[in-house]
Gaussian input, Z-matrix of N, CA and C with variables (Angstrom, degrees):
# hf/3-21g

backbone

0 1
 N
 C     1     B1
 C     2     B2     1     A1
 N     3     B3     2     A2     1     D1
 C     4     B4     3     A3     2     D2
 C     5     B5     4     A4     3     D3
 N     6     B6     5     A5     4     D4
 C     7     B7     6     A6     5     D5
 C     8     B8     7     A7     6     D6
 N     9     B9     8     A8     7     D7
 C    10    B10     9     A9     8     D8
 C    11    B11    10    A10     9     D9
 N    12    B12    11    A11    10    D10
 C    13    B13    12    A12    11    D11
 C    14    B14    13    A13    12    D12
 N    15    B15    14    A14    13    D13
 C    16    B16    15    A15    14    D14
 C    17    B17    16    A16    15    D15
 N    18    B18    17    A17    16    D16
 C    19    B19    18    A18    17    D17
 C    20    B20    19    A19    18    D18
 N    21    B21    20    A20    19    D19
 C    22    B22    21    A21    20    D20
 C    23    B23    22    A22    21    D21
 N    24    B24    23    A23    22    D22
 C    25    B25    24    A24    23    D23
 C    26    B26    25    A25    24    D24
 N    27    B27    26    A26    25    D25
 C    28    B28    27    A27    26    D26
 C    29    B29    28    A28    27    D27
 N    30    B30    29    A29    28    D28
 C    31    B31    30    A30    29    D29
 C    32    B32    31    A31    30    D30
 N    33    B33    32    A32    31    D31
 C    34    B34    33    A33    32    D32
 C    35    B35    34    A34    33    D33
 N    36    B36    35    A35    34    D34
 C    37    B37    36    A36    35    D35
 C    38    B38    37    A37    36    D36
 N    39    B39    38    A38    37    D37
 C    40    B40    39    A39    38    D38
 C    41    B41    40    A40    39    D39
 N    42    B42    41    A41    40    D40
 C    43    B43    42    A42    41    D41
 C    44    B44    43    A43    42    D42
 N    45    B45    44    A44    43    D43
 C    46    B46    45    A45    44    D44
 C    47    B47    46    A46    45    D45
 N    48    B48    47    A47    46    D46
 C    49    B49    48    A48    47    D47
 C    50    B50    49    A49    48    D48
 N    51    B51    50    A50    49    D49
 C    52    B52    51    A51    50    D50
 C    53    B53    52    A52    51    D51
 N    54    B54    53    A53    52    D52
 C    55    B55    54    A54    53    D53
 C    56    B56    55    A55    54    D54
 N    57    B57    56    A56    55    D55
 C    58    B58    57    A57    56    D56
 C    59    B59    58    A58    57    D57
 N    60    B60    59    A59    58    D58
 C    61    B61    60    A60    59    D59
 C    62    B62    61    A61    60    D60
 N    63    B63    62    A62    61    D61
 C    64    B64    63    A63    62    D62
 C    65    B65    64    A64    63    D63
 N    66    B66    65    A65    64    D64
 C    67    B67    66    A66    65    D65
 C    68    B68    67    A67    66    D66
 N    69    B69    68    A68    67    D67
 C    70    B70    69    A69    68    D68
 C    71    B71    70    A70    69    D69
 N    72    B72    71    A71    70    D70
 C    73    B73    72    A72    71    D71
 C    74    B74    73    A73    72    D72
 N    75    B75    74    A74    73    D73
 C    76    B76    75    A75    74    D74
 C    77    B77    76    A76    75    D75
 N    78    B78    77    A77    76    D76
 C    79    B79    78    A78    77    D77
 C    80    B80    79    A79    78    D78
 N    81    B81    80    A80    79    D79
 C    82    B82    81    A81    80    D80
 C    83    B83    82    A82    81    D81
 N    84    B84    83    A83    82    D82
 C    85    B85    84    A84    83    D83
 C    86    B86    85    A85    84    D84
 N    87    B87    86    A86    85    D85
 C    88    B88    87    A87    86    D86
 C    89    B89    88    A88    87    D87
 N    90    B90    89    A89    88    D88
 C    91    B91    90    A90    89    D89
 C    92    B92    91    A91    90    D90
 N    93    B93    92    A92    91    D91
 C    94    B94    93    A93    92    D92
 C    95    B95    94    A94    93    D93
 N    96    B96    95    A95    94    D94
 C    97    B97    96    A96    95    D95
 C    98    B98    97    A97    96    D96
 N    99    B99    98    A98    97    D97
 C   100   B100    99    A99    98    D98
 C   101   B101   100   A100    99    D99
 N   102   B102   101   A101   100   D100
 C   103   B103   102   A102   101   D101
 C   104   B104   103   A103   102   D102
 N   105   B105   104   A104   103   D103
 C   106   B106   105   A105   104   D104
 C   107   B107   106   A106   105   D105
 N   108   B108   107   A107   106   D106
 C   109   B109   108   A108   107   D107
 C   110   B110   109   A109   108   D108
 N   111   B111   110   A110   109   D109
 C   112   B112   111   A111   110   D110
 C   113   B113   112   A112   111   D111
 N   114   B114   113   A113   112   D112
 C   115   B115   114   A114   113   D113
 C   116   B116   115   A115   114   D114
 N   117   B117   116   A116   115   D115
 C   118   B118   117   A117   116   D116
 C   119   B119   118   A118   117   D117
 N   120   B120   119   A119   118   D118
 C   121   B121   120   A120   119   D119
 C   122   B122   121   A121   120   D120
 N   123   B123   122   A122   121   D121
 C   124   B124   123   A123   122   D122
 C   125   B125   124   A124   123   D123
 N   126   B126   125   A125   124   D124
 C   127   B127   126   A126   125   D125
 C   128   B128   127   A127   126   D126
 N   129   B129   128   A128   127   D127
 C   130   B130   129   A129   128   D128
 C   131   B131   130   A130   129   D129
 N   132   B132   131   A131   130   D130
 C   133   B133   132   A132   131   D131
 C   134   B134   133   A133   132   D132
 N   135   B135   134   A134   133   D133
 C   136   B136   135   A135   134   D134
 C   137   B137   136   A136   135   D135
 N   138   B138   137   A137   136   D136
 C   139   B139   138   A138   137   D137
 C   140   B140   139   A139   138   D138
 N   141   B141   140   A140   139   D139
 C   142   B142   141   A141   140   D140
 C   143   B143   142   A142   141   D141
 N   144   B144   143   A143   142   D142
 C   145   B145   144   A144   143   D143
 C   146   B146   145   A145   144   D144
 N   147   B147   146   A146   145   D145
 C   148   B148   147   A147   146   D146
 C   149   B149   148   A148   147   D147
 N   150   B150   149   A149   148   D148
 C   151   B151   150   A150   149   D149
 C   152   B152   151   A151   150   D150
 N   153   B153   152   A152   151   D151
 C   154   B154   153   A153   152   D152
 C   155   B155   154   A154   153   D153
 N   156   B156   155   A155   154   D154
 C   157   B157   156   A156   155   D155
 C   158   B158   157   A157   156   D156
 N   159   B159   158   A158   157   D157
 C   160   B160   159   A159   158   D158
 C   161   B161   160   A160   159   D159

   B1=1.4527
   B2=1.5274
   B3=1.3286
   B4=1.4591
   B5=1.5291
   B6=1.3305
   B7=1.4660
   B8=1.5244
   B9=1.3221
   B10=1.4644
   B11=1.5250
   B12=1.3184
   B13=1.4645
   B14=1.5275
   B15=1.3190
   B16=1.4675
   B17=1.5262
   B18=1.3373
   B19=1.4609
   B20=1.5160
   B21=1.3275
   B22=1.4608
   B23=1.5275
   B24=1.3200
   B25=1.4646
   B26=1.5274
   B27=1.3229
   B28=1.4644
   B29=1.5285
   B30=1.3265
   B31=1.4596
   B32=1.5188
   B33=1.3250
   B34=1.4644
   B35=1.5231
   B36=1.3245
   B37=1.4669
   B38=1.5291
   B39=1.3274
   B40=1.4609
   B41=1.5213
   B42=1.3229
   B43=1.4576
   B44=1.5184
   B45=1.3259
   B46=1.4624
   B47=1.5255
   B48=1.3295
   B49=1.4669
   B50=1.5230
   B51=1.3242
   B52=1.4707
   B53=1.5304
   B54=1.3361
   B55=1.4649
   B56=1.5284
   B57=1.3217
   B58=1.4677
   B59=1.5201
   B60=1.3331
   B61=1.4636
   B62=1.5236
   B63=1.3257
   B64=1.4654
   B65=1.5277
   B66=1.3356
   B67=1.4683
   B68=1.5282
   B69=1.3308
   B70=1.4546
   B71=1.5177
   B72=1.3154
   B73=1.4629
   B74=1.5264
   B75=1.3148
   B76=1.4636
   B77=1.5276
   B78=1.3247
   B79=1.4679
   B80=1.5271
   B81=1.3211
   B82=1.4688
   B83=1.5212
   B84=1.3290
   B85=1.4602
   B86=1.5210
   B87=1.3206
   B88=1.4656
   B89=1.5227
   B90=1.3218
   B91=1.4586
   B92=1.5303
   B93=1.3163
   B94=1.4686
   B95=1.5198
   B96=1.3387
   B97=1.4648
   B98=1.5222
   B99=1.3312
   B100=1.4655
   B101=1.5251
   B102=1.3090
   B103=1.4657
   B104=1.5228
   B105=1.3140
   B106=1.4671
   B107=1.5202
   B108=1.3465
   B109=1.4660
   B110=1.5270
   B111=1.3192
   B112=1.4662
   B113=1.5232
   B114=1.3114
   B115=1.4645
   B116=1.5257
   B117=1.3200
   B118=1.4609
   B119=1.5133
   B120=1.3342
   B121=1.4628
   B122=1.5251
   B123=1.3158
   B124=1.4650
   B125=1.5225
   B126=1.3082
   B127=1.4671
   B128=1.5199
   B129=1.3284
   B130=1.4584
   B131=1.5147
   B132=1.3196
   B133=1.4625
   B134=1.5215
   B135=1.3287
   B136=1.4637
   B137=1.5238
   B138=1.3184
   B139=1.4692
   B140=1.5221
   B141=1.3336
   B142=1.4659
   B143=1.5210
   B144=1.3186
   B145=1.4632
   B146=1.5237
   B147=1.3242
   B148=1.4633
   B149=1.5246
   B150=1.3231
   B151=1.4653
   B152=1.5273
   B153=1.3197
   B154=1.4663
   B155=1.5238
   B156=1.3184
   B157=1.4662
   B158=1.5215
   B159=1.3143
   B160=1.4735
   B161=1.5202
   A1=111.07
   A2=115.10
   A3=118.56
   A4=111.28
   A5=117.18
   A6=119.42
   A7=111.30
   A8=117.03
   A9=120.15
   A10=110.63
   A11=115.93
   A12=119.49
   A13=111.47
   A14=115.80
   A15=119.43
   A16=109.84
   A17=116.54
   A18=120.43
   A19=112.10
   A20=116.20
   A21=121.20
   A22=110.39
   A23=116.47
   A24=120.48
   A25=112.10
   A26=116.20
   A27=119.06
   A28=111.38
   A29=116.18
   A30=119.79
   A31=112.25
   A32=116.30
   A33=119.88
   A34=110.95
   A35=116.25
   A36=119.66
   A37=110.87
   A38=116.45
   A39=120.04
   A40=112.69
   A41=116.38
   A42=120.04
   A43=112.38
   A44=116.26
   A45=119.75
   A46=110.60
   A47=116.42
   A48=120.25
   A49=110.66
   A50=116.13
   A51=120.42
   A52=111.00
   A53=116.93
   A54=119.86
   A55=110.84
   A56=117.02
   A57=119.65
   A58=110.92
   A59=116.46
   A60=120.14
   A61=110.81
   A62=116.34
   A63=120.96
   A64=112.08
   A65=116.32
   A66=123.71
   A67=112.24
   A68=115.87
   A69=120.68
   A70=112.10
   A71=115.30
   A72=120.63
   A73=109.34
   A74=116.73
   A75=120.78
   A76=111.19
   A77=117.02
   A78=120.50
   A79=110.94
   A80=117.14
   A81=120.69
   A82=110.92
   A83=116.31
   A84=120.87
   A85=110.20
   A86=117.48
   A87=120.80
   A88=111.50
   A89=116.65
   A90=119.43
   A91=111.06
   A92=117.72
   A93=120.22
   A94=110.32
   A95=116.96
   A96=120.36
   A97=110.65
   A98=117.72
   A99=120.82
   A100=111.47
   A101=117.02
   A102=120.55
   A103=110.77
   A104=116.99
   A105=119.96
   A106=110.93
   A107=117.69
   A108=120.39
   A109=110.46
   A110=117.42
   A111=120.39
   A112=111.19
   A113=116.56
   A114=120.03
   A115=110.33
   A116=116.71
   A117=120.53
   A118=112.49
   A119=116.97
   A120=120.39
   A121=110.98
   A122=117.48
   A123=120.27
   A124=111.72
   A125=116.67
   A126=119.45
   A127=109.85
   A128=117.05
   A129=120.71
   A130=112.42
   A131=116.97
   A132=121.12
   A133=111.01
   A134=116.98
   A135=120.14
   A136=111.45
   A137=116.80
   A138=119.56
   A139=110.38
   A140=116.98
   A141=120.76
   A142=111.16
   A143=117.33
   A144=121.06
   A145=110.05
   A146=116.95
   A147=120.50
   A148=111.05
   A149=117.23
   A150=120.57
   A151=112.13
   A152=117.08
   A153=120.15
   A154=110.38
   A155=117.20
   A156=121.01
   A157=112.95
   A158=117.22
   A159=120.56
   A160=111.62
   D1=-40.06
   D2=-178.44
   D3=-68.29
   D4=-30.94
   D5=178.38
   D6=-66.69
   D7=-32.17
   D8=176.92
   D9=-65.74
   D10=-40.67
   D11=179.05
   D12=-68.30
   D13=-39.28
   D14=177.13
   D15=-63.43
   D16=-44.13
   D17=177.23
   D18=-61.91
   D19=-38.40
   D20=178.57
   D21=-62.17
   D22=-48.51
   D23=-178.10
   D24=-67.58
   D25=-44.10
   D26=178.92
   D27=-65.68
   D28=-38.62
   D29=178.10
   D30=-64.54
   D31=-42.96
   D32=178.89
   D33=-63.66
   D34=-42.72
   D35=179.03
   D36=-65.41
   D37=-42.75
   D38=179.22
   D39=-65.03
   D40=-40.77
   D41=178.76
   D42=-66.06
   D43=-41.85
   D44=178.28
   D45=-65.01
   D46=-41.30
   D47=179.09
   D48=-63.16
   D49=-42.64
   D50=-178.93
   D51=-65.33
   D52=-41.91
   D53=179.92
   D54=-66.21
   D55=-37.65
   D56=177.17
   D57=-66.60
   D58=-37.14
   D59=178.94
   D60=-63.71
   D61=-30.24
   D62=178.17
   D63=-89.67
   D64=7.91
   D65=179.40
   D66=58.20
   D67=47.29
   D68=179.16
   D69=-81.41
   D70=160.69
   D71=176.41
   D72=-74.52
   D73=177.39
   D74=-179.63
   D75=-60.79
   D76=-39.78
   D77=178.23
   D78=-65.17
   D79=-39.16
   D80=176.88
   D81=-61.93
   D82=-44.67
   D83=-179.29
   D84=-61.92
   D85=-43.92
   D86=179.56
   D87=-65.02
   D88=-40.61
   D89=-179.37
   D90=-68.18
   D91=-44.80
   D92=178.07
   D93=-61.53
   D94=-42.36
   D95=-179.92
   D96=-62.96
   D97=-41.29
   D98=-179.14
   D99=-66.13
   D100=-44.68
   D101=-178.65
   D102=-66.24
   D103=-46.19
   D104=179.52
   D105=-66.13
   D106=-32.75
   D107=177.19
   D108=-64.63
   D109=-41.91
   D110=177.69
   D111=-64.26
   D112=-41.85
   D113=178.57
   D114=-63.52
   D115=-44.60
   D116=178.77
   D117=-63.24
   D118=-39.95
   D119=178.60
   D120=-65.40
   D121=-40.06
   D122=178.16
   D123=-65.77
   D124=-40.74
   D125=177.08
   D126=-62.96
   D127=-43.82
   D128=177.19
   D129=-62.15
   D130=-37.57
   D131=178.01
   D132=-64.82
   D133=-44.86
   D134=178.99
   D135=-63.83
   D136=-39.08
   D137=177.09
   D138=-64.22
   D139=-41.58
   D140=178.79
   D141=-61.92
   D142=-45.68
   D143=179.31
   D144=-62.82
   D145=-42.32
   D146=178.98
   D147=-61.65
   D148=-43.75
   D149=-179.12
   D150=-67.57
   D151=-36.12
   D152=179.37
   D153=-69.70
   D154=-38.70
   D155=-178.29
   D156=-76.87
   D157=-24.75
   D158=-177.05
   D159=-75.52

């Protein structure tokens, strides 16, 4: 569970950083952060499931 939260936070930070690097507007930054946060949370979830099953 904690890996999902870490992935969520890292994904949001990475998405916001990437959108700022591309000189996006505030809406762009929020959208990139949200999408990357979901991707990071899913990756963290899959890692958690893999570790529990292993």
